[in-house]
Structure formats: structure tokens, C-alpha cells
C-alpha positions in Angstrom: 53.2 52.1 45.4 55.4 49.3 44.4 59.0 49.2 43.0 60.7 46.4 41.1 63.9 45.4 39.2 63.8 44.4 35.6 66.3 42.3 33.7 66.2 42.0 29.9 68.2 40.8 26.9 67.6 40.4 23.2 67.7 37.1 21.2 66.7 36.2 17.7 63.2 34.9 17.0 64.4 31.3 16.5 65.5 31.2 20.2 62.6 32.8 22.0 60.5 29.6 22.3 63.5 27.9 23.9 63.8 30.6 26.5 60.1 30.9 27.3 59.8 27.1 27.7 63.1 26.4 29.6 64.1 29.4 31.7 64.0 28.6 35.4 64.2 31.8 37.3 62.9 33.2 40.6 61.1 36.0 38.9 57.7 37.7 39.5 56.9 37.6 35.8 58.5 36.5 32.5 57.6 37.9 29.1 58.9 38.3 25.6 58.2 41.1 23.1 59.1 41.5 19.5 61.2 44.5 18.8 59.3 46.6 16.1 61.2 46.8 12.9 64.1 44.6 14.0 65.5 42.5 11.3 68.9 40.8 11.1 70.4 37.8 9.4 68.4 35.5 11.6 65.1 37.3 11.3 63.2 39.4 13.9 64.6 40.1 17.3 62.7 39.6 20.6 63.4 41.1 24.0 63.1 38.7 26.9 62.2 40.4 30.2 62.0 39.3 33.8 60.6 41.3 36.7 62.2 40.8 40.1 61.3 41.8 43.7 64.9 42.5 44.5 68.0 43.5 42.5 69.2 40.4 40.6 72.9 39.6 40.5 74.3 39.9 36.9 76.5 36.9 37.4 73.5 34.7 38.4 71.6 35.8 35.3 74.6 35.0 33.1 74.9 31.5 34.6 71.1 31.0 34.2 71.0 31.8 30.5 74.3 30.5 29.3 73.2 26.9 28.8 70.2 28.1 26.7 72.4 30.3 24.6 74.6 27.3 23.9 71.6 25.2 22.9 70.4 28.0 20.6 74.0 28.3 19.2 74.2 32.0 20.3 77.1 34.0 21.7 76.8 35.8 25.0 74.2 38.6 25.1 74.4 41.8 27.1 72.0 41.8 30.0 70.3 45.0 31.1 69.3 45.5 34.7 67.1 48.4 35.6 65.4 49.7 38.7 61.7 50.4 38.1 60.8 53.1 40.6 57.7 53.4 42.8 54.6 54.4 40.9 50.9 53.7 40.7 51.2 50.6 38.5 47.5 50.1 37.7 47.2 53.8 36.7 50.3 53.6 34.5 49.2 50.4 32.8 45.7 51.8 32.2 47.1 54.9 30.7 49.1 52.8 28.2 46.2 50.4 27.5 43.7 51.6 24.9 40.6 49.5 24.1 41.4 46.4 21.9 39.3 44.6 19.4 39.6 40.8 19.3 37.0 39.1 17.1 33.6 40.5 18.2 35.0 41.6 21.6 35.9 45.1 22.6 38.1 44.9 25.7 38.5 48.0 27.8 39.5 49.3 31.2 37.3 51.3 33.6 39.3 54.4 32.5 37.6 54.3 29.1 34.3 56.2 29.0 33.5 55.9 25.3 30.8 53.5 24.0 31.8 50.3 22.2 31.8 50.3 18.4 28.5 49.1 16.9 28.1 45.4 17.0 31.0 44.8 19.4 30.6 42.9 22.7 32.2 45.0 25.5 34.3 43.3 28.3 35.5 45.6 31.1 38.7 44.5 32.9 41.4 46.5 34.5 45.1 45.5 34.2 46.8 44.5 37.4 50.1 43.2 38.6 49.0 39.6 39.1 46.6 39.1 36.2 46.5 40.7 32.8 43.6 42.1 30.8 43.6 40.0 27.7 46.6 41.4 25.9 48.5 38.1 25.8 48.5 36.2 22.5 47.0 33.1 24.2 44.0 35.0 25.5 43.6 36.6 22.1 43.7 33.2 20.5 40.9 31.9 22.8 38.8 35.0 22.2 39.2 34.5 18.5 38.2 30.9 18.9 35.1 31.9 20.9 34.2 34.5 18.2 34.4 31.9 15.4 32.5 29.2 17.3 29.7 31.7 18.2 29.0 32.1 14.5 27.8 28.5 14.1 26.6 27.3 17.5 25.1 28.1 20.9 26.3 26.6 24.2 24.5 26.0 27.5 27.2 25.0 30.0 30.7 26.4 29.9 33.8 25.8 32.1 36.8 28.2 32.1 39.6 26.1 33.6 42.5 28.1 34.9 40.4 31.3 34.6 42.9 33.9 35.8 40.9 37.2 35.6 37.9 35.4 34.2 37.9 36.9 30.8 37.0 33.8 28.8 34.1 32.9 31.1 32.8 36.4 30.8 33.2 36.4 27.0 31.2 33.1 26.8 28.5 34.4 29.0 28.2 37.5 26.8 27.8 35.4 23.7 25.3 32.8 25.0 22.8 32.4 27.9 25.1 29.9 29.6 25.5 28.6 33.1 29.2 28.6 33.7 32.1 28.1 36.1 35.4 30.0 36.2 37.9 27.9 38.1 41.5 28.5 39.3 43.8 27.0 41.9 45.0 30.5 42.9 42.8 32.2 45.5 43.8 35.7 44.3 42.8 34.7 40.7 39.4 33.5 41.9 38.8 36.8 43.8 39.8 38.9 40.8 37.6 36.7 38.5 34.6 37.0 40.9 35.0 40.8 40.9 35.2 41.0 37.1 32.2 38.7 36.7 30.1 41.1 38.8 31.5 44.1 37.0 30.4 42.7 33.6 26.9 41.8 34.8 27.1 38.0 34.4 27.3 37.0 38.1 23.8 35.4 38.0 25.1 32.8 35.5 28.9 32.4 36.2 30.5 31.3 39.5 34.2 31.7 40.3 35.5 28.8 42.3 38.8 27.7 43.8 39.7 24.3 42.5 42.8 22.1 41.9 42.1 21.0 38.4 38.6 19.6 38.2 38.4 18.7 41.9 35.8 21.2 43.1 32.4 19.5 43.5 30.7 22.5 41.9 32.5 21.8 38.7 31.4 18.2 38.7 27.8 19.1 39.6 27.3 21.5 36.7 28.8 19.3 34.0 29.1 17.9 31.5 30.1 21.0 29.6 29.5 21.6 25.9 32.4 24.1 25.9 35.6 23.9 28.0 38.1 26.7 27.8 41.6 26.0 29.2 44.2 28.7 28.8 46.9 27.3 31.1 50.2 25.6 30.2 51.2 22.6 28.0 52.1 20.2 30.9 48.9 20.7 32.9 46.9 20.5 29.7 48.4 17.1 29.0 48.0 15.9 32.6 44.3 17.0 32.8 43.3 15.6 29.3 41.6 12.6 30.9 39.6 14.9 33.3 38.7 17.1 30.4 37.3 14.1 28.5 35.2 13.1 31.6 33.7 16.6 31.9 33.1 17.3 28.2 29.7 16.6 26.7 29.4 14.1 23.9 29.2 16.8 21.3 31.4 19.2 23.2 34.2 21.6 22.1 37.4 22.3 23.9 39.6 25.4 23.4 43.1 24.9 24.7 45.8 27.5 24.9 48.8 28.7 27.0 51.2 26.6 24.9 54.0 27.4 22.5 53.8 26.2 18.9 56.5 23.6 19.5 54.3 22.1 22.3 51.1 21.8 20.2 51.9 18.2 19.0 52.3 16.9 22.5 49.0 18.5 23.7 47.2 17.2 20.6 48.4 13.7 21.2 47.4 13.8 24.8 43.8 14.6 23.9 43.6 12.4 20.8 44.0 9.5 23.1 40.6 10.3 24.4 38.9 10.6 21.0 39.3 14.4 20.5 40.3 15.7 17.1 41.7 19.1 16.0 39.1 21.4 14.4 41.1 24.6 14.1 44.5 25.9 15.1 45.2 29.6 15.7 48.9 30.8 15.8 49.8 34.2 17.1 53.6 34.8 17.3 55.1 31.8 19.1 51.8 30.9 20.8 49.2 28.5 19.7 45.5 27.9 20.5 43.8 24.6 19.6 40.1 24.1 19.0 39.2 20.4 19.5 36.0 18.3 19.4 35.1 14.6 19.6 35.4 12.5 16.5 32.1 11.8 14.9 31.0 8.2 15.0 
């Protein structure tokens, strides 16, 4: 059983990218959700939420968000601080998480005992406190990209960089008879990914490894990759563009996500310097997924 504190406030849609990109808080998690049916003079409203291990001071939160409110030309907003009592978080999240369809994929938790719809590819992952189960828009964008790519091409070697729970590597392994690596710099993520890889029956073809960027020798040994999936953040995507180029096969495809729409130009520019070009862009809310490949000679 675990208990937390939650702080939240509401801002217009035009400001949410600024808060997601710029907020610097000592929080366990940060998220934003559109408020259903909310319309005002500035468009839809979004609720910005932070989860804290201890009760946050209201004054500290006000100081934290005031500069961002000024940049967004907004007045002060009321901040809600709520105690979230002890409960079985995994069980609660599972109860609130029905199966989801993303492209050809049918994502479900272990609490679902029904068969997948005809023609859908099942992926079993349970939600947890540290790693989600595919509900975020960036993961959905990557799954949609994999779904579209699978219509026209088969892959042999796949790298899931910054794998988290391992969903993208699992999705790729269920589409093609690939050899793959799921890599993350967080030991807990690697452990969770390894468990999910076994759970989904692809452990003979996908390895979960601990790696700071592309540094693990196993990543270098299996490459070059004809598909690299990287759902991380804009800054590390830009920093690792050169390494991605080195590990991507001549005719390879890269799917990049974890970035806000306003950051897409910077990520594109970083990879275009190494000869990659944009093939497709998927926008879901304020989040963007980029499908890139090498320019044809």
C-alpha cells in the first residue's frame, strides 16, 4: 500500500506545452489531461497534475508556476492539493483500464480474460507506478507508426531505445520475426521490460539490457538495425542523433517520439544533419511522433 499527495491546476490549451516543457518540480510524476467538454474563450482546458511523495507547500507551488503563468499571459490559477490515501494502486489502475486498440494492437492487462478481437495483435502489460502500459499519446503514436510500417515492409533487427516497459520492442517482435534489443538506462525499467518480454512470449528474440544511450556492447553487436524506436525526450533525441545514424542500417527507419509538437522542428533538424528525412508525422494532442528514413541517393 502506498499513499501520495497530488497537486493540480487548470490552464488553457495554448499554455499546456509550456508547462509540460518548462516545469521544474521535485515530483514523482507530471501529467496533463484535457478536461472533457471544457471550452472557453481560449479553447479547451487542460488539468496539469503532479504527484508528490510528501505534502507540497502551496506557497512553493505558487512560486514555481508564477513565471510560467506570466509567460503564457495568464492570471494566477487556483491550486488544488489533495491527499491520495493508501490503496492497492496496481489493482485500482487495472480496474480503470479496459483493453485499448491502437492500430493492429490490442493492449490489455492480466485482469482481462477475454480473447482479442479477430485480426488484432494482443500485447499484455499491467500498469504500474513507475511505468505505464501504453496509454500515453507518445506510445500510441509509436504503435500507430509500427502498424503503418508493417503494412509495407518486414524488419529483421529492431532496437527499442529508452524502452521503459518494453511495449514497442514487444509490438515489433509480434509483427515480424525480428531479433531485437530493448534498452534503458534505468535498472527498474530493464527489469520490468524483461518480465513483459517473457510474459508476451518473445524472450527468445528480444533481450532487455541496461545501457546509457547506445553504450552497451550488446547493442553494437546486434546492429545495424533496420528499425530503431526511440520514445524518450526531445533533448536526448537530439543528443543521440549521431549515434542513431551510426546504428541505423542504410535503408533503415527510425520512429522518434516523446516530444511536444513545438519541439519537432529541433528534433528533425538534428537528424537531417545525418541524412535522415521525414516520412510521416503523427500528432496526438500536444505530442508528436516522427517517422524518418535515409534520403534516397
